[in-house]
MARBA-3410 file (N, C-alpha, C, O; in Angstrom, 1 decimal):
65
178.7,329.4,225.9,178.0,330.7,226.2,178.9,331.8,225.9,180.1,331.8,226.3 ~ 178.4,332.8,225.2,179.2,334.0,224.9,179.5,334.8,226.1,178.8,334.7,227.1 ~ 180.6,335.6,226.1,181.0,336.4,227.2,180.0,337.4,227.6,179.8,337.6,228.8 ~ 179.3,337.9,226.6,178.2,338.9,226.9,177.1,338.3,227.7,176.5,338.9,228.6 ~ 176.7,337.1,227.3,175.6,336.4,228.0,176.0,336.0,229.4,175.2,336.1,230.3
177.3,335.7,229.6,177.8,335.4,231.0,177.7,336.6,231.8,177.4,336.6,233.0 ~ 178.0,337.8,231.2,178.0,339.0,232.0,176.6,339.4,232.5,176.5,339.8,233.6 ~ 175.6,339.1,231.7,174.3,339.5,232.1,173.4,338.3,232.6,172.2,338.4,232.7 ~ 174.1,337.2,233.0,173.4,336.0,233.5,172.8,336.3,234.9,171.7,335.9,235.2 ~ 173.6,337.0,235.7,173.1,337.3,237.1,172.4,338.6,237.1,172.5,339.5,236.2
171.6,338.9,238.2,170.9,340.1,238.3,171.9,341.3,238.4,173.0,341.2,238.9 ~ 171.5,342.4,237.8,172.3,343.6,237.8,172.3,344.2,239.2,171.2,344.3,239.8 ~ 173.5,344.6,239.7,173.6,345.3,241.0,174.3,346.5,240.8,175.4,346.6,240.1 ~ 173.8,347.7,241.4,174.4,349.0,241.1,174.7,349.7,242.4,174.0,349.7,243.3 ~ 175.9,350.4,242.3,176.2,351.4,243.4,176.0,352.7,242.7,176.7,353.0,241.8
175.1,353.5,243.2,174.9,354.8,242.7,175.5,355.9,243.6,175.3,355.9,244.8 ~ 176.3,356.7,243.0,177.0,357.8,243.7,176.5,359.1,243.2,176.7,359.5,242.1 ~ 175.9,359.9,244.1,175.5,361.2,243.7,174.0,361.4,243.7,173.3,361.4,244.7 ~ 173.4,361.5,242.5,172.0,361.9,242.3,171.1,360.7,242.8,171.1,359.7,242.2 ~ 170.2,361.0,243.8,169.3,359.9,244.2,168.3,359.5,243.2,167.8,358.4,243.2
168.0,360.4,242.2,167.0,360.1,241.2,167.4,358.9,240.3,166.6,358.2,239.9 ~ 168.7,358.8,240.1,169.2,357.7,239.3,168.9,356.3,240.1,168.4,355.4,239.4 ~ 169.1,356.3,241.4,168.9,355.0,242.1,167.3,354.8,242.2,166.9,353.7,242.2 ~ 166.6,355.9,242.3,165.1,355.7,242.4,164.6,355.1,241.1,163.7,354.2,241.2 ~ 165.1,355.6,240.0,164.6,355.0,238.7,165.0,353.5,238.6,164.2,352.7,238.1
166.2,353.2,239.0,166.6,351.8,238.9,165.8,350.9,239.8,165.4,349.8,239.4 ~ 165.5,351.4,241.0,164.7,350.6,242.0,163.3,350.3,241.4,162.8,349.2,241.6 ~ 162.8,351.3,240.7,161.5,351.1,240.1,161.5,350.0,239.1,160.4,349.4,238.8 ~ 162.7,349.8,238.5,162.8,348.7,237.5,163.2,347.4,238.1,163.5,346.4,237.4 ~ 163.3,347.3,239.4,163.6,346.1,240.1,165.1,345.8,240.2,165.5,344.7,240.5
166.0,346.8,240.0,167.4,346.6,240.1,167.8,346.8,241.5,167.3,347.7,242.2 ~ 168.8,346.0,242.0,169.3,346.1,243.3,170.3,347.3,243.3,171.3,347.3,242.5 ~ 170.0,348.3,244.1,170.8,349.5,244.2,171.2,349.9,245.6,170.4,349.8,246.5 ~ 172.4,350.3,245.7,172.9,350.9,247.0,173.3,352.3,246.6,174.2,352.6,245.8 ~ 172.6,353.3,247.2,172.8,354.7,247.0,173.8,355.2,248.0,173.7,355.0,249.2
174.8,356.0,247.5,175.8,356.7,248.3,175.5,358.2,248.2,175.6,358.7,247.1 ~ 175.2,358.8,249.3,175.0,360.2,249.3,176.3,361.0,249.3,176.7,361.4,250.4 ~ 176.9,361.2,248.2,178.2,361.8,248.1,178.1,363.2,247.4,177.3,363.4,246.5 ~ 178.9,364.1,248.0,178.9,365.4,247.4,180.4,365.9,247.4,181.2,365.4,248.3 ~ 180.8,366.7,246.5,182.2,367.1,246.5,182.5,367.9,247.8,181.7,368.6,248.3
183.7,367.7,248.3,184.1,368.4,249.5,183.9,369.9,249.3,184.2,370.5,248.2 ~ 183.5,370.6,250.3,183.3,372.0,250.3,182.3,372.5,249.2,182.4,373.6,248.7 ~ 181.4,371.6,248.9,180.4,372.0,247.8,181.0,372.2,246.5,180.4,372.8,245.6 ~ 182.3,371.8,246.3,182.9,372.0,245.0,183.7,373.3,244.9,184.3,373.6,243.8 ~ 183.7,374.1,245.9,184.4,375.3,246.0,185.9,375.1,246.1,186.4,374.6,247.1
186.7,375.4,245.0,188.1,375.1,244.9,188.9,375.8,246.0,189.8,375.2,246.7 ~ 188.6,377.0,246.3,189.3,377.8,247.3,189.2,377.2,248.7,190.1,377.0,249.4 ~ 188.0,376.8,249.0,187.7,376.2,250.3,188.4,374.8,250.4,188.9,374.4,251.4 ~ 188.3,374.0,249.2,189.0,372.7,249.2,190.5,372.9,249.5,191.1,372.1,250.2 ~ 191.1,373.9,248.9,192.5,374.1,249.1,192.8,374.5,250.5,193.8,374.0,251.1
192.0,375.3,251.1,192.2,375.6,252.5,192.0,374.4,253.4,192.8,374.2,254.4 ~ 191.0,373.6,253.2,190.8,372.4,253.9,192.0,371.4,253.8,192.4,370.8,254.8 ~ 192.6,371.4,252.6,193.8,370.5,252.4,194.9,371.0,253.2,195.7,370.2,253.8 ~ 195.1,372.3,253.3,196.2,372.9,254.1,196.0,372.6,255.6,197.0,372.3,256.3 ~ 194.8,372.6,256.0,194.5,372.3,257.4,194.8,370.8,257.7,195.3,370.5,258.7
194.4,370.0,256.7,194.6,368.5,256.9,196.1,368.2,257.0,196.5,367.5,257.8 ~ 196.9,368.9,256.1,198.3,368.6,256.1,199.0,369.2,257.4,199.9,368.5,257.9 ~ 198.5,370.3,257.9,199.0,370.8,259.1,198.7,369.9,260.3,199.5,369.7,261.2 ~ 197.5,369.3,260.3,197.1,368.4,261.3,197.9,367.2,261.3,198.3,366.6,262.4 ~ 198.3,366.7,260.1,199.2,365.5,260.0,200.5,365.8,260.6,201.1,365.0,261.3
201.1,367.0,260.3,202.3,367.4,260.9,202.3,367.4,262.4,203.2,367.0,263.1 ~ 201.2,368.0,263.0,201.0,368.1,264.4,200.9,366.7,265.0,201.4,366.4,266.1 ~ 200.2,365.8,264.4,200.0,364.4,264.9,201.3,363.7,264.9,201.5,362.8,265.8 ~ 202.2,363.9,264.0,203.5,363.3,264.0,204.4,363.7,265.1,205.3,363.0,265.5 ~ 204.3,365.0,265.5,205.2,365.5,266.6,204.8,365.1,268.0,205.5,365.5,268.9
END
């Protein structure tokens, strides 16, 4: 059996991260899907991400002391 046939011998299983519409379309086709509702931290706002990272690092320092 070719490697490609071995790859697709079993049912396809998908982990979908992000847009729910992708998992919805796959489910309609009978694909086993686990959807993860992920969004970038701070809505993707770099400035807020940097501030949150500073808070996290400060918290780590406090936890160590």
